[in-house]
C-alpha positions as CSV (number, residue, x, y, z in Angstrom):
1,M,0.0,-0.2,-0.1
2,P,1.2,3.5,-1.1
3,N,2.0,5.5,1.5
4,F,0.8,8.9,1.4
5,S,1.4,11.8,3.6
6,V,0.8,15.6,3.1
7,T,3.3,17.9,4.5
8,T,2.8,21.9,5.8
9,T,5.0,22.5,2.8
10,T,3.0,20.8,0.3
11,V,-0.5,22.3,1.8
12,K,1.7,25.9,1.5
13,R,2.5,25.4,-2.1
14,F,-0.8,24.3,-2.6
15,T,-2.7,27.5,-1.0
16,W,-0.2,30.0,-2.7
17,I,-0.8,28.1,-6.2
18,Q,-4.7,28.3,-5.7
19,I,-4.3,32.2,-4.7
20,L,-2.1,32.6,-7.6
21,S,-4.7,31.2,-10.0
22,L,-7.7,33.0,-8.3
23,S,-5.2,36.0,-8.9
24,V,-4.5,36.0,-12.3
25,F,-8.5,35.0,-13.3
26,A,-9.7,38.0,-11.8
27,A,-7.0,39.7,-13.1
28,A,-8.4,38.7,-16.5
29,S,-12.1,39.3,-15.4
30,L,-11.5,42.8,-14.8
31,A,-9.1,43.4,-17.6
32,A,-12.5,42.3,-20.2
33,E,-14.5,45.0,-18.2
34,V,-16.3,47.9,-19.9
35,S,-18.2,50.3,-17.2
36,G,-19.4,53.7,-17.0
37,R,-22.6,56.0,-16.8
38,V,-25.9,56.8,-18.7
39,A,-27.5,60.4,-17.8
40,I,-30.4,61.8,-18.8
41,A,-29.7,65.2,-19.7
42,K,-31.3,68.2,-17.9
43,G,-34.1,68.6,-20.2
44,L,-35.4,65.3,-20.4
45,H,-35.1,65.0,-16.8
46,G,-38.8,63.5,-15.9
47,K,-39.7,62.8,-19.2
48,A,-38.8,58.6,-18.7
49,K,-43.0,56.9,-17.9
50,P,-43.4,54.6,-14.8
51,T,-43.3,51.8,-17.7
52,A,-40.1,53.2,-19.4
53,V,-36.9,50.8,-19.2
54,L,-33.3,52.0,-20.2
55,Y,-31.3,50.1,-22.3
56,I,-27.6,49.8,-22.7
57,I,-26.4,48.3,-25.6
58,A,-23.4,47.2,-26.9
59,R,-22.0,46.0,-30.4
60,P,-18.9,45.2,-32.0
61,T,-17.8,48.4,-33.6
62,G,-19.0,48.6,-37.4
63,A,-21.4,45.5,-37.0
64,V,-24.3,46.1,-38.7
65,G,-27.5,44.3,-37.8
66,G,-27.8,41.0,-36.0
67,P,-28.5,40.7,-32.2
68,P,-26.2,42.9,-30.2
69,L,-23.2,41.9,-28.8
70,A,-24.3,42.4,-25.2
71,V,-27.6,44.1,-23.6
72,K,-28.2,45.6,-19.6
73,R,-31.8,46.4,-18.9
74,F,-32.6,48.9,-16.0
75,P,-36.7,49.2,-15.3
76,Q,-38.1,52.4,-13.4
77,P,-37.0,53.5,-11.4
78,F,-33.3,54.2,-12.7
79,G,-33.5,58.1,-11.6
80,N,-31.0,60.5,-13.8
81,E,-27.9,58.2,-13.6
82,V,-26.9,54.7,-13.6
83,R,-23.8,53.0,-13.3
84,F,-23.0,49.8,-15.7
85,T,-20.6,47.2,-16.2
86,F,-20.4,44.6,-18.9
87,S,-17.9,41.8,-19.1
88,P,-17.6,38.6,-20.7
89,S,-20.4,37.2,-18.8
90,D,-23.2,39.8,-20.2
91,T,-22.7,38.5,-23.9
92,M,-25.7,37.1,-25.6
93,F,-24.4,33.9,-26.8
94,P,-21.3,31.7,-25.8
95,E,-19.5,32.1,-28.9
96,M,-19.5,35.8,-29.1
97,K,-16.2,37.3,-28.3
98,F,-16.1,40.2,-25.3
99,E,-13.2,41.5,-27.0
100,G,-11.6,44.3,-29.0
101,K,-13.4,47.7,-29.9
102,I,-17.5,48.1,-28.8
103,T,-20.1,50.8,-29.6
104,L,-21.9,51.7,-26.6
105,T,-25.6,53.3,-27.2
106,A,-28.5,54.1,-24.6
107,R,-32.5,54.1,-24.9
108,V,-35.3,54.5,-23.2
109,A,-38.1,53.0,-23.9
110,Q,-41.3,54.5,-22.9
111,A,-43.6,51.4,-23.4
112,G,-40.4,48.8,-21.9
113,S,-40.1,47.1,-25.3
114,A,-36.9,46.6,-26.7
115,T,-37.8,46.7,-30.5
116,P,-39.1,48.8,-32.4
117,V,-37.9,52.0,-31.3
118,M,-41.5,54.2,-30.9
119,A,-42.3,58.1,-30.7
120,G,-41.6,59.4,-26.9
121,D,-38.2,56.9,-26.5
122,L,-35.9,58.9,-25.4
123,E,-31.7,57.8,-27.0
124,V,-28.3,59.1,-26.9
125,S,-27.5,61.0,-30.1
126,K,-23.9,60.1,-30.3
127,S,-22.8,56.6,-29.6
128,V,-19.5,56.1,-27.5
129,E,-16.6,53.7,-29.3
130,T,-14.1,52.2,-26.4
131,E,-12.2,49.1,-26.5
132,V,-12.2,46.2,-23.6
133,G,-10.3,46.2,-20.9
134,K,-9.2,50.0,-21.7
135,G,-9.9,50.7,-18.2
136,T,-11.7,54.2,-18.9
137,P,-14.8,54.8,-17.9
138,V,-17.3,55.6,-20.3
139,R,-20.6,58.2,-20.4
140,L,-23.1,58.1,-22.0
141,V,-25.9,61.1,-22.5
142,I,-28.9,60.5,-23.3
143,D,-30.7,63.6,-25.4
144,K,-33.0,63.1,-28.0
145,I,-36.4,62.3,-28.0
146,H,-37.8,59.7,-31.0
């Protein structure tokens, strides 16, 4: 019968390996994030109906049509400013890569439905392009009414 023994050194090595692995994983996860704020322009404060939903949409830069890369959904009450973070776990489909340059936009859908865009919906007039993992917070301003 083999002699298996666990020494304090073995336990310490295993623990340090685990800690190092978790640290590397955590750093990689943070590096693959995009975060920021969405603000509603002062002239549009109070324009969102009780049924409204704020959508923050991420698409690969240059993508035309098809599903977005990721979407955040905030039902009322969301106030005049919302903080958000996108990470690889937010992608619409597992095979979509959360990397490279992405374009962010935001819209307040008065009826709560993501599509179609309807009269009275509030939206950003200028989307923001950023790079995943860049670390600079993004700021979107909802400043137009459809």
